[in-house]
C-alpha positions in Angstrom: 20.7 -83.2 -25.9 22.0 -82.0 -29.2 23.4 -79.2 -31.1 23.0 -77.5 -34.4 26.1 -77.9 -36.6 26.9 -75.9 -39.6 29.1 -77.7 -42.0 30.7 -75.9 -45.1 31.7 -77.3 -48.6 34.9 -79.5 -48.1 34.6 -79.8 -44.3 34.3 -83.2 -42.4 31.4 -84.1 -40.2 32.5 -83.8 -36.6 29.8 -86.3 -35.5 26.9 -88.5 -36.8 24.2 -86.0 -37.7 20.7 -85.8 -39.0 20.5 -83.4 -42.1 17.7 -80.9 -41.3 18.7 -78.0 -43.9 21.0 -77.4 -46.8 21.8 -74.4 -49.1 21.0 -76.4 -52.1 17.3 -76.5 -53.1 15.0 -79.2 -51.6 17.6 -79.9 -48.7 19.9 -81.8 -50.9 23.6 -82.4 -50.4 26.4 -84.5 -51.7 28.6 -86.4 -49.3 32.1 -88.0 -49.9 32.4 -91.2 -47.9 36.1 -92.0 -48.9 37.3 -92.3 -45.3 34.7 -94.7 -44.3 34.5 -97.1 -47.4 37.2 -96.0 -49.7 34.8 -94.8 -52.5 35.2 -91.5 -54.1 31.9 -91.1 -55.8 29.6 -88.7 -53.8 26.7 -90.1 -52.1 23.3 -88.2 -52.4 21.7 -86.9 -49.1 18.5 -85.2 -48.5 16.2 -83.7 -45.7 13.0 -85.4 -45.3 10.2 -83.7 -47.4 7.9 -83.3 -44.3 10.3 -81.0 -42.4 12.5 -79.3 -45.0 10.1 -76.2 -45.0 10.5 -76.0 -41.2 14.2 -75.0 -41.6 14.1 -72.2 -44.1 16.6 -69.9 -42.1 18.3 -70.3 -38.5 15.5 -68.7 -36.6 13.0 -71.1 -37.9 15.5 -73.9 -37.4 15.8 -73.1 -33.9 12.1 -72.7 -33.1 11.1 -75.9 -34.9 13.8 -78.4 -34.0 15.0 -77.3 -30.3 12.4 -79.6 -28.6 12.4 -82.5 -30.9 14.0 -85.9 -30.1 15.6 -88.7 -32.2 15.0 -92.3 -31.5 17.5 -94.7 -33.5 19.1 -97.9 -33.4 22.3 -98.6 -31.3 25.7 -97.9 -33.2 26.7 -100.7 -35.7 29.0 -101.5 -38.5 26.4 -100.9 -41.2 27.4 -97.7 -43.2 24.3 -97.7 -45.7 21.4 -98.4 -43.3 19.7 -96.2 -40.7 16.5 -96.7 -38.9 15.0 -94.0 -36.8 12.4 -91.6 -35.8 12.4 -87.8 -35.6 9.7 -86.8 -32.8 8.6 -83.1 -32.4 7.2 -81.5 -29.3 3.7 -81.5 -30.8 3.8 -85.6 -31.1 4.4 -85.7 -34.8 6.6 -88.6 -35.8 8.6 -88.8 -38.9 10.6 -91.9 -40.0 14.3 -91.3 -40.8 16.4 -93.4 -43.2 20.0 -93.3 -44.5 19.3 -90.6 -46.9 18.7 -88.3 -44.0 21.7 -89.3 -41.7 25.4 -87.9 -42.2 28.3 -90.1 -40.7 31.1 -88.8 -38.8 34.3 -88.8 -40.8 32.6 -88.1 -44.3 33.0 -84.8 -46.1 30.4 -82.2 -47.6 
């Protein structure tokens, strides 16, 4: 069971999260990973194009993502890889990668 979490600019991610919406066009955001790898340059993250339109506002997000399931690899030490799938209640499966995933301790 998961929760929807809103993170504002400059805030840290309280847990590992899937990026499903952003205030920027096309579901884009930039993340600083300094706490994890010491790098101060921003990393580009983006919602998957196949579901970005399902989260146009909070009501749509709740309606479309409440009954989804994320299947993914077990926790590991690799910061720049991620392998998983997003499964919707209608059976649709979307592959997920590191550009869709936000790590705890990083900041927006």
